[in-house]
VOGU-3710 file (C-alpha; in Angstrom, 3 decimals, decimal comma):
1> meylltsvli> -136,689/-46,479/-87,614  -136,194/-49,512/-85,719  -134,152/-51,537/-88,559  -132,018/-48,409/-88,868  -131,254/-47,755/-85,421  -130,820/-51,564/-84,428  -128,148/-51,009/-87,405  -126,028/-48,204/-85,926  -126,409/-49,400/-82,671  -124,869/-53,124/-83,643
11> ivllvlawid> -122,500/-51,084/-86,031  -121,151/-48,667/-83,050  -120,606/-52,046/-80,357  -118,123/-53,865/-83,616  -116,414/-50,406/-83,984  -116,112/-50,781/-80,020  -114,824/-54,200/-79,229  -112,491/-53,710/-82,139  -111,237/-50,242/-81,084  -110,778/-52,488/-77,441
21> fktfllpdfl> -109,083/-54,848/-79,199  -107,005/-52,582/-80,289  -106,431/-49,745/-77,821  -107,545/-51,410/-74,597  -109,654/-48,367/-74,942  -113,326/-47,697/-75,461  -113,429/-43,619/-76,749  -116,137/-41,482/-74,932  -116,589/-39,971/-78,183  -118,731/-43,108/-79,721
31> tiplmflgli> -119,954/-44,455/-75,699  -121,864/-41,548/-74,515  -123,250/-40,512/-78,036  -124,850/-44,266/-78,385  -125,938/-43,784/-74,536  -127,689/-40,425/-75,415  -129,530/-42,251/-79,123  -130,840/-45,147/-76,570  -132,050/-42,996/-73,833  -133,441/-40,491/-77,113
41> siglgwlnwt> -135,107/-43,733/-79,100  -136,887/-45,142/-76,087  -138,010/-41,770/-75,211  -139,014/-40,324/-78,441  -140,454/-44,921/-78,973  -138,169/-44,958/-82,125  -137,536/-48,219/-80,541  -139,814/-50,183/-78,103  -137,422/-51,850/-76,609  -138,090/-51,076/-72,756
51> nftssilgvl> -140,027/-48,045/-71,369  -138,811/-44,817/-71,107  -137,965/-45,286/-66,679  -136,262/-48,298/-67,444  -134,054/-47,053/-70,123  -132,602/-44,547/-67,448  -132,261/-46,892/-64,966  -130,561/-48,712/-67,190  -127,653/-46,392/-67,944  -127,544/-45,686/-64,064
61> agwgslylln> -127,298/-49,562/-63,071  -125,269/-50,282/-66,455  -123,004/-47,317/-65,324  -123,230/-47,596/-61,633  -122,472/-51,727/-61,586  -119,286/-51,396/-62,944  -118,052/-48,675/-60,987  -119,054/-50,192/-57,844  -116,881/-53,556/-58,910  -114,200/-51,405/-59,872
71> llykyfkgid> -114,343/-49,838/-56,832  -114,186/-52,702/-54,675  -111,625/-54,259/-56,918  -109,041/-51,661/-56,018  -109,812/-51,502/-52,453  -108,836/-55,282/-52,560  -105,995/-54,947/-55,342  -104,468/-51,856/-55,323  -105,758/-51,637/-58,747  -108,324/-50,817/-61,332
81> gvgmgdakll> -109,686/-53,831/-62,659  -112,155/-52,441/-65,091  -112,182/-49,579/-66,839  -114,720/-46,745/-67,191  -114,983/-47,034/-71,102  -117,096/-51,002/-70,518  -119,378/-48,951/-67,615  -119,828/-46,337/-70,598  -120,303/-48,927/-73,222  -122,722/-51,221/-70,482
91> aalgaflgwe> -124,961/-47,597/-69,861  -124,965/-47,526/-72,982  -126,802/-50,834/-73,670  -128,648/-50,154/-70,685  -129,941/-47,377/-72,278  -131,581/-49,103/-75,674  -132,645/-52,035/-73,750  -133,977/-50,973/-69,800  -132,234/-51,946/-67,438  -133,220/-55,552/-67,572
101> slpyillias> -131,100/-56,952/-70,075  -128,366/-55,548/-68,586  -127,322/-59,453/-66,136  -128,449/-61,552/-69,258  -125,499/-58,499/-71,336  -123,007/-59,587/-68,522  -123,694/-63,437/-68,426  -123,600/-62,923/-72,090  -120,190/-61,042/-71,857  -118,115/-63,099/-69,161
111> ctgliggaiw> -119,159/-66,616/-70,172  -117,719/-65,497/-73,513  -115,293/-62,839/-71,835  -114,159/-66,414/-69,918  -113,055/-68,669/-73,154  -112,004/-65,617/-75,614  -109,513/-64,204/-72,059  -107,787/-67,999/-71,832  -107,636/-67,447/-75,163  -106,298/-64,275/-75,875
121> lkvhrqdssh> -103,405/-65,208/-73,337  -102,779/-67,983/-74,858  -102,162/-66,255/-78,326  -100,025/-63,633/-76,281  -98,478/-65,936/-73,509  -98,690/-63,790/-70,877  -99,885/-65,308/-67,444  -103,246/-64,154/-65,787  -101,574/-61,443/-64,632  -102,109/-60,201/-67,185
131> vfpfgpfial> -105,592/-57,938/-68,737  -107,028/-58,418/-72,253  -110,262/-55,884/-72,991  -113,541/-56,749/-72,188  -115,776/-54,761/-74,079  -115,056/-57,141/-76,804  -117,217/-59,011/-74,704  -119,648/-56,800/-73,815  -120,622/-56,123/-76,985  -121,278/-59,412/-78,226
141> ggiitvlwqi> -123,422/-59,989/-75,487  -125,427/-56,650/-76,581  -125,838/-57,430/-80,498  -126,438/-61,497/-79,157  -129,492/-59,269/-76,226  -130,619/-57,337/-79,528  -130,503/-59,976/-81,562  -132,944/-61,929/-79,416  -134,499/-58,300/-78,846  -135,524/-58,022/-82,292
151> lqptn> -136,541/-61,061/-83,020  -139,080/-62,588/-80,641  -142,093/-62,348/-81,376  -145,059/-59,620/-81,041  -147,911/-61,267/-78,929
//
């Protein structure tokens, strides 16, 4: 069951990354069911990547952290800085991996996003005032964290 769920998670993350690159949207019809799949998988013991409490806290922290970041950005700049699709995607990853994994996912997403964003802006001949999708980098951070999780030797 772990391999099936891991495959589904990675495939959905890749699809979401592709959609976000093309449309700047992370559709609810994929992110919300992914979040519930994570909660159910952890809750029923299909995956042992974290415990159920950490999974619930992962949903709340994943969504809440990007929601608050967006509120702060909107307060200072007057416009949204983070899409709520990004928050739902991070919540889904929090459901699968627990709140403890979120800093790693965000660190990977931020570092690759800086590099990817610079490339995006260069390729599209835009300056730093233009936006680029962050969801693909969250998805990449999630995939790397999932692979790290399953490749760790068990005690």
